[in-house]
C-alpha positions in Angstrom: -52.7 60.6 45.1 -54.4 62.9 43.3 -52.7 63.9 40.3 -51.5 66.9 39.5 -50.4 68.6 35.4 -46.9 70.0 35.4 -47.9 73.3 34.7 -50.6 72.8 38.3 -46.9 71.9 39.7 -44.8 74.8 38.2 -47.7 77.7 39.0 -47.7 76.1 42.4 -44.1 76.1 42.2 -43.8 79.7 41.2 -46.7 81.2 44.1 -44.5 79.2 47.3 -41.6 81.1 45.9 -43.7 84.6 45.5 -44.8 83.6 49.1 -41.0 83.2 50.4 -39.6 86.2 49.0 -42.6 88.3 49.4 -42.0 87.5 53.4 -38.5 88.1 53.0 -38.6 91.6 51.3 -36.8 93.6 53.8 -38.7 96.8 54.9 -38.6 99.6 52.5 -35.8 102.4 53.9 -38.0 105.9 55.7 -36.1 109.1 54.4 -39.0 111.1 55.9 -40.4 110.5 58.8 -43.3 112.6 60.6 -45.3 112.0 63.9 -48.9 112.4 64.1 -50.2 114.3 67.0 -52.2 113.8 70.1 -55.3 113.9 69.5 -56.7 117.4 72.1 -60.4 115.3 71.4 -58.0 111.8 73.1 -57.0 114.1 75.8 -60.8 115.7 76.6 -61.8 111.6 77.0 -59.8 110.8 79.1 -57.9 108.3 76.9 -53.8 109.2 76.9 -52.7 105.6 75.3 -53.3 103.6 72.6 -51.8 102.2 69.6 -52.5 101.8 65.7 -51.4 99.7 63.5 -51.9 100.7 59.6 -50.8 98.8 56.3 -49.1 102.2 53.6 -49.6 101.8 49.7 -45.8 102.6 48.8 -45.8 103.4 45.3 -42.0 102.8 42.9 -40.8 106.6 43.7 -41.3 106.3 47.6 -44.4 108.2 48.2 -47.4 107.2 50.5 -50.5 106.3 48.1 -52.7 105.2 50.9 -53.3 104.7 54.6 -55.7 101.9 55.5 -55.8 101.8 60.1 -55.7 97.5 59.9 -56.3 97.5 63.8 -56.5 100.0 66.7 -56.7 100.9 70.3 -59.0 101.7 71.2 -60.2 102.2 67.6 -61.6 105.5 66.0 -59.5 107.5 68.5 -56.3 108.2 67.0 -56.5 107.1 63.4 -57.0 110.5 61.6 -54.0 111.5 62.4 -52.3 108.2 61.3 -53.3 108.9 58.3 -52.6 112.4 58.4 -49.2 112.2 59.3 -48.2 108.4 57.7 -49.5 110.1 53.8 -46.8 112.7 55.3 -43.9 109.7 55.0 -41.0 109.1 52.8 -39.1 106.2 51.3 -36.4 104.8 49.3 -37.1 104.7 46.0 -37.7 101.3 45.1 -39.0 101.3 41.3 -41.7 99.3 42.3 -45.0 99.4 44.0 -44.8 97.7 47.4 -47.0 97.8 50.6 -45.5 97.7 54.6 -47.0 97.4 57.7 -46.7 100.6 60.7 -47.7 100.6 64.1 -47.7 103.5 66.1 -47.8 103.6 69.9 -49.4 107.2 71.4 -48.3 108.1 75.0 -49.6 111.0 76.7 -48.9 110.0 80.7 -47.5 112.1 82.5 
């Protein structure tokens, strides 16, 4: 068994508490939600459905400052529509910068 200094044990304990607190953090409250438009080009190409998972960076005042596509199916078809819409979303300000993931589902089936 290896020896761990008390400072290292404290650091590991604090890291564990931080990870638990982050996992337990409630989802931010959306106060303005703009739905993405279904891209006309997708319809022309015969794509009638898809999903996009995106990571938002939300500033302390609730404004979205960055959107990153985490995964998309099909790839690169709905990304621009998602980014444009999510940049318009507004969240209740928490006083702290945070990130949040959302999944958007597209369907244009009759």
